C-alpha positions in Angstrom: -17.9 -17.9 -17.2 -14.1 -18.1 -17.7 -14.4 -15.0 -20.1 -16.0 -12.8 -17.1 -13.9 -14.3 -14.5 -10.6 -13.0 -16.9 -12.8 -9.9 -17.6 -13.6 -9.0 -13.6 -9.9 -9.8 -12.7 -8.4 -7.3 -15.6 -11.0 -4.7 -14.4 -9.9 -5.1 -10.9 -6.4 -5.0 -11.5 -6.5 -1.9 -13.4 -8.3 -0.4 -10.8 -6.2 -1.4 -8.2 -3.3 0.2 -10.5 -5.0 3.1 -10.4 -4.7 3.8 -6.9 -0.6 3.6 -6.8 1.4 6.4 -8.5 3.2 5.4 -11.5 5.4 7.5 -13.1 5.5 11.3 -12.9 7.8 13.9 -11.6 9.8 13.5 -8.6 9.9 16.1 -6.0 12.7 18.4 -5.8 14.4 18.0 -2.6 14.0 16.8 0.6 10.9 15.8 2.4 9.8 19.2 4.5 8.7 18.4 7.8 4.9 19.5 8.8 4.0 21.0 12.1 1.6 23.0 13.7 4.4 25.1 15.1 5.8 26.2 11.9 2.5 27.1 10.3 2.0 28.9 13.4 5.3 31.1 12.8 4.3 32.2 9.4 1.5 33.6 10.6 3.2 35.4 13.7 6.3 36.5 10.8 3.5 37.8 8.6 1.9 39.9 11.6 4.6 41.2 13.0 5.6 42.6 9.4 2.9 44.3 8.9 2.5 45.8 12.1 6.3 46.8 12.7 6.3 48.3 9.5 3.1 50.6 9.4 3.3 53.3 7.2 7.0 52.0 6.3 9.3 49.8 4.6 8.7 46.1 5.5 10.7 43.0 4.6 9.5 39.5 5.4 10.8 36.5 5.2 9.0 33.5 4.8 10.9 29.4 5.0 10.0 26.5 2.7 9.0 24.7 6.2 6.4 27.3 7.5 4.8 27.6 4.0 4.9 24.1 3.8 2.9 23.5 6.8 0.4 25.9 6.3 -0.4 25.1 2.6 -0.6 21.1 4.3 -2.8 22.2 7.5 -4.9 24.1 5.5 -5.3 21.4 3.0 -5.8 18.6 6.0 -8.9 20.7 6.8 -10.4 20.1 3.4 -12.7 17.0 2.4 -11.0 16.2 -0.8 -8.1 18.3 -1.6 -7.0 19.0 -5.0 -3.1 17.8 -3.6 -2.5 15.7 -0.4 1.0 15.8 1.0 1.7 19.0 -0.1 5.7 20.0 -0.2 6.3 23.6 -1.1 10.0 24.2 -2.5 11.0 27.7 -3.0 14.5 27.7 -4.9 15.9 29.7 -8.1 13.0 32.2 -8.2 10.5 29.5 -8.6 7.9 27.9 -6.4 7.2 24.3 -6.8 4.5 22.3 -5.4 4.9 18.5 -5.0 2.5 15.9 -3.9 -0.1 13.7 -4.5 -3.2 13.8 -6.9 -6.6 12.1 -6.6 -9.5 12.0 -8.3 -11.4 9.2 -8.0 -9.3 6.1 -8.1 -6.7 7.6 -9.7 -3.8 8.8 -7.9 -0.5 10.6 -9.2 2.6 12.0 -8.2 2.3 16.1 -9.2 4.4 19.0 -9.7 3.7 22.7 -10.5 6.1 25.3 -10.8 5.2 28.8 -10.6 7.3 31.6 -11.0 5.8 34.8 -8.8 6.2 38.5 -10.1 5.3 41.7 -8.7 2.6 43.2 -10.6 2.2 47.2 -10.6 -0.3 47.2 -7.7 2.6 45.8 -5.9 1.2 42.5 -5.3 2.0 38.6 -6.5 1.0 37.7 -9.8 1.3 33.6 -10.1 2.4 32.3 -13.4 2.4 28.5 -13.9 5.2 27.3 -16.1 4.8 23.7 -15.8 3.0 21.3 -14.3 2.9 17.4 -14.6 0.2 15.1 -13.0 1.9 11.5 -12.9 3.7 11.1 -16.1 1.8 13.4 -18.4 2.5 17.4 -18.7 -1.1 19.8 -18.7 -1.3 21.4 -22.0 -0.7 25.4 -22.0 -4.2 26.5 -22.0 -4.9 24.6 -18.6 -1.7 26.2 -17.3 -3.2 29.3 -18.2 -6.5 28.6 -16.6 -4.6 27.3 -13.1 -2.5 30.2 -12.8 -5.6 32.9 -13.4 -7.2 30.4 -10.6 -4.4 30.8 -8.2 -4.2 34.8 -8.9 -7.5 34.9 -7.9 -7.3 32.9 -4.7 -4.8 35.3 -3.6 -6.9 38.3 -4.4 -6.9 40.4 -1.3 -4.2 38.0 0.7 -1.2 40.5 0.6 -3.6 43.6 1.6 -1.8 46.4 3.7 1.5 45.3 1.8 2.5 46.9 -1.5 5.4 44.5 -2.6 8.1 46.4 -4.1 10.8 43.6 -4.8 10.3 39.6 -4.0 13.1 37.1 -4.3 13.1 33.0 -3.9 16.0 31.7 -3.2 17.9 29.0 -1.0 14.7 28.0 0.6 13.4 31.0 1.4 10.8 33.8 0.3 11.9 37.3 0.9 9.2 40.1 0.5 10.1 44.0 1.0 7.4 46.5 0.3 5.5 49.3 2.3 3.2 48.4 4.8 -0.5 50.8 5.2 
């Protein structure tokens, strides 16, 4: 009887421990505030850029706060999002997505680093260069599959814009292109 009680106690403690992030990546910067206003600003900036440059050159500047707010509110509407409380950092020509990944009882800090380039069609191409979930790095073959998934998710999201340059620095992503 004592052995069963000890086993059940250890099992309970193990399950409880899996609910708390242990180790893993740290946020690459200070917390970014999330607001509906910033998410709406992103939509407005995007729409104004495309409408204002119809048939001509366009420059669209997106901030960390706008992008984080937009993504956070979209994920909050999902029943079981892949990442909770996302923070999106735009620095050194990289996009870093930080948050908490959860699957069942397992919960861990997660950091995904993407490089963004422009393909020949003038559309963004996302490549995950590194991903860590808790204290474990994600294997390279899975990084490739995740990159493909992200690129598929953004198909048609940049319709109406042929990007000629893309710069990521100092908390901003600047897209320059031609609106159609």
